[in-house]
C-alpha distance (Angstrom), angle and dihedral (degrees) to the residues before:
residue distance angle dihedral
L1 . . .
K2 3.76 . .
N3 3.79 91.2 .
V4 3.84 92.4 49.4
H5 3.80 90.4 51.4
Q6 3.80 92.1 48.4
C7 3.77 92.1 48.3
E8 3.76 91.1 48.9
A9 3.74 90.8 52.5
I10 3.79 93.9 49.7
F11 3.79 92.7 47.3
R12 3.78 93.1 48.6
D13 3.90 98.3 41.0
N14 3.79 91.4 49.9
D15 3.81 94.5 42.4
Y16 3.86 93.4 -129.7
K17 3.75 115.9 -166.5
I18 3.77 96.3 -165.9
V19 3.84 136.1 37.1
H20 3.85 114.7 -174.4
S21 3.86 112.5 -172.2
H22 3.80 122.8 -165.5
L23 3.82 100.2 -176.3
N24 3.80 107.8 108.8
T25 3.75 111.7 -133.2
L26 3.82 89.5 -7.9
N27 3.82 87.6 70.9
I28 3.74 86.4 92.7
F29 3.84 93.1 77.3
P30 3.83 103.0 54.6
L31 3.82 90.3 37.8
Y32 3.78 90.0 52.2
A33 3.75 87.8 52.3
A34 3.87 90.9 47.1
W35 3.92 88.8 48.4
R36 3.86 91.1 53.0
A37 3.83 89.6 47.8
K38 3.93 88.7 50.7
V39 3.78 94.2 -119.7
P40 3.84 102.2 172.2
V41 3.76 100.3 -147.8
R42 3.86 116.6 47.9
I43 3.84 115.4 173.2
A44 3.84 121.9 -162.7
H45 3.86 105.6 -162.2
N46 3.81 120.3 -177.4
H47 3.80 125.6 -155.8
S48 3.77 102.1 165.4
T49 3.84 146.2 33.0
A50 3.87 131.8 -156.5
A51 3.82 146.1 -105.7
Q52 3.67 138.1 -164.3
G53 3.77 113.1 -94.6
E54 3.80 104.9 64.0
G55 3.86 93.8 88.6
K56 3.82 110.0 -155.7
K57 3.70 94.0 12.0
T58 3.83 91.8 58.3
L59 3.80 91.0 45.8
L60 3.72 92.4 49.8
K61 3.84 91.9 50.9
Y62 3.80 92.4 53.6
M63 3.77 92.8 43.5
L64 3.86 92.0 52.7
R65 3.82 96.6 39.5
P66 3.84 96.1 85.0
F67 3.86 87.9 60.0
A68 3.86 95.3 51.2
K69 3.72 92.1 109.4
L70 3.77 100.0 38.3
F71 3.79 103.8 98.8
A72 3.88 99.9 16.6
T73 3.74 124.5 103.6
H74 3.81 95.8 -172.1
Y75 3.90 130.7 31.7
C76 3.72 130.8 -151.1
A77 3.84 139.1 173.8
C78 3.79 138.6 -177.5
S79 3.85 93.8 -133.5
V80 3.75 139.3 7.8
Y81 3.77 89.7 -105.7
A82 3.80 92.9 53.8
G83 3.78 91.3 46.5
R84 3.84 94.8 49.5
W85 3.80 91.0 44.8
L86 3.74 96.7 55.4
F87 3.85 103.7 31.5
G88 3.75 102.3 27.2
D89 3.78 134.0 -110.0
S90 3.78 97.9 -88.2
F91 3.72 94.3 47.4
Y92 3.84 91.6 47.9
N93 3.83 89.2 47.9
S94 3.78 88.0 54.9
G95 3.76 90.4 70.6
K96 3.80 95.7 -120.8
V97 3.78 95.6 115.7
H98 3.81 114.4 82.2
L99 3.76 114.8 -143.0
I100 3.77 107.3 -142.0
K101 3.83 107.2 -177.2
N102 3.79 116.6 -147.6
A103 3.80 113.0 -114.7
I104 3.75 135.5 -152.1
N105 3.77 137.0 -164.4
I106 3.85 102.1 -104.2
D107 3.82 93.4 -165.5
K108 3.90 90.4 56.1
F109 3.89 92.4 53.7
S110 3.80 104.6 31.4
Y111 3.75 115.4 116.9
N112 3.80 116.3 -78.7
K113 3.70 118.6 -179.8
G114 3.79 92.0 -163.3
I115 3.71 93.9 57.0
R116 3.84 90.9 43.4
N117 3.73 92.4 55.7
R118 3.79 94.0 45.0
I119 3.82 94.3 50.8
R120 3.75 93.1 43.2
R121 3.73 89.5 51.0
E122 3.79 95.2 48.2
L123 3.77 92.9 51.0
H124 3.84 95.0 41.4
L125 3.81 93.3 -113.9
E126 3.76 99.1 129.6
D127 3.81 96.9 123.6
K128 3.80 97.2 24.5
F129 3.89 134.2 111.5
V130 3.79 99.8 -130.7
V131 3.91 118.1 -153.7
G132 3.82 107.1 -167.0
H133 3.81 137.8 -157.5
V134 3.73 132.8 174.2
G135 3.78 119.0 -168.2
R136 3.88 144.6 99.4
F137 3.80 118.4 -82.0
V138 3.71 95.7 -106.1
F139 3.81 133.7 123.4
Q140 3.80 91.2 -102.2
K141 3.87 92.7 65.8
N142 3.85 94.0 50.4
H143 3.75 99.8 -141.2
T144 3.69 91.1 166.9
F145 3.80 92.3 66.9
L146 3.89 89.9 39.9
I147 3.82 87.3 62.0
D148 3.77 91.0 49.0
I149 3.79 86.9 52.5
F150 3.66 94.4 50.2
Y151 3.89 91.1 46.5
E152 3.80 87.3 63.4
V153 3.79 94.5 42.9
K154 3.79 90.6 53.0
K155 3.87 89.6 56.5
R156 3.85 90.3 56.6
K157 3.85 97.8 35.5
P158 3.80 111.4 33.9
N159 3.84 92.0 -172.9
A160 3.88 93.1 57.5
I161 3.78 120.9 128.1
L162 3.79 128.3 -168.2
M163 3.72 115.8 -143.4
L164 3.79 114.3 -161.8
V165 3.80 117.2 -171.8
G166 3.79 118.9 -169.4
S167 3.83 140.9 43.5
G168 3.80 136.9 -121.6
E169 3.73 151.0 138.0
L170 3.87 95.3 -65.0
E171 3.83 95.6 49.0
G172 3.88 92.4 102.9
D173 3.71 92.4 52.0
I174 3.81 93.8 50.3
K175 3.82 91.3 48.2
R176 3.83 89.5 53.6
K177 3.77 89.8 49.7
V178 3.89 90.6 50.2
R179 3.82 88.8 51.9
D180 3.81 93.7 47.7
L181 3.81 90.8 52.9
G182 3.84 92.4 48.9
L183 3.81 91.9 -114.8
S184 3.78 100.6 121.2
G185 3.83 93.2 111.5
S186 3.84 90.9 52.9
V187 3.68 105.9 46.6
L188 3.83 122.2 78.0
F189 3.79 115.3 -156.3
L190 3.84 102.5 -163.6
G191 3.74 100.9 170.7
T192 3.74 125.3 -150.5
R193 3.81 109.0 -18.0
S194 3.81 136.2 -173.8
D195 3.89 90.8 -152.7
V196 3.77 100.6 63.9
A197 3.80 91.2 133.0
D198 3.83 89.9 58.1
L199 3.83 93.0 43.9
T200 3.83 90.8 52.7
Q201 3.79 89.2 59.5
A202 3.81 90.2 61.6
M203 3.81 93.9 56.2
D204 3.86 127.3 95.5
V205 3.75 98.7 -162.0
F206 3.79 132.8 7.8
V207 3.76 122.4 -142.1
L208 3.85 127.3 -167.0
P209 3.88 110.4 176.2
S210 3.86 93.8 172.9
H211 3.77 122.0 168.5
Y212 3.83 87.7 -141.9
E213 3.78 141.0 -8.9
G214 3.78 140.9 171.5
L215 3.84 98.5 -142.3
P216 3.81 109.4 -38.6
L217 3.84 110.5 -139.8
V218 3.82 92.2 -160.8
A219 3.74 89.6 67.8
I220 3.84 89.8 51.4
E221 3.82 89.3 48.6
A222 3.84 91.1 50.0
Q223 3.86 91.2 53.7
A224 3.79 90.9 48.4
A225 3.74 86.9 57.7
G226 3.83 91.0 53.3
L227 3.78 93.9 -110.1
R228 3.79 123.7 151.2
T229 3.68 100.6 -114.9
I230 3.87 123.8 -153.9
V231 3.71 119.2 -169.1
S232 3.77 136.1 172.4
D233 3.72 124.5 -100.6
S234 3.81 87.4 -112.2
V235 3.75 89.1 73.5
T236 3.78 119.5 87.1
N237 3.82 113.0 -105.7
E238 3.85 84.8 -131.6
V239 3.74 83.6 86.8
K240 3.84 91.0 72.0
V241 3.74 107.4 96.0
T242 3.86 98.3 149.2
N243 3.87 134.8 37.9
């Protein structure tokens, strides 16, 4: 409530004409504040969905979802799947939801042999088969299953390395699982990085086993780099832009 009141005051005092919220089902709170402040354009923009397994967070999403359109004047989504999930099939079919596809800089991510060789040399990966993943260490990204996948890959390809880019609340749990499975020497925890485009060049395959997504840009970036990209069946097939 305090947040809503503060937002309302900011919107009103600064005479904002547009409030554009990107918070999934939580859009209702800033848009309610904008409605109270008489902001004329209030945009609900969805980038994600939900899945069972996050307890109260999942329950909250499904409780708030019926109110997604309540205080908005305009509606956007990054994918058809995300649009239908938040706003409903009939509302999406009415044409009121604007599909705004996420974009990337192709030149930045396109395959570059020189960058690949440099990164692999810096990380001592010259003779390795590199399985890559970029994502926060949260339930959504499903790192637990990713480690299970890599455990099986390692049996078949002893020179395999798993490169994990990102940080998050579950990082400690994943590190413990890696130790328990005897994989410590084969998993790189690189943390949050500003050179993700370069790191992607060093990979041989990209894996995204997410429990849910809206439309994951990292999978688009991986394809732009020419990587074989393996995603879970919980990710919309709209993400497939190459063969």
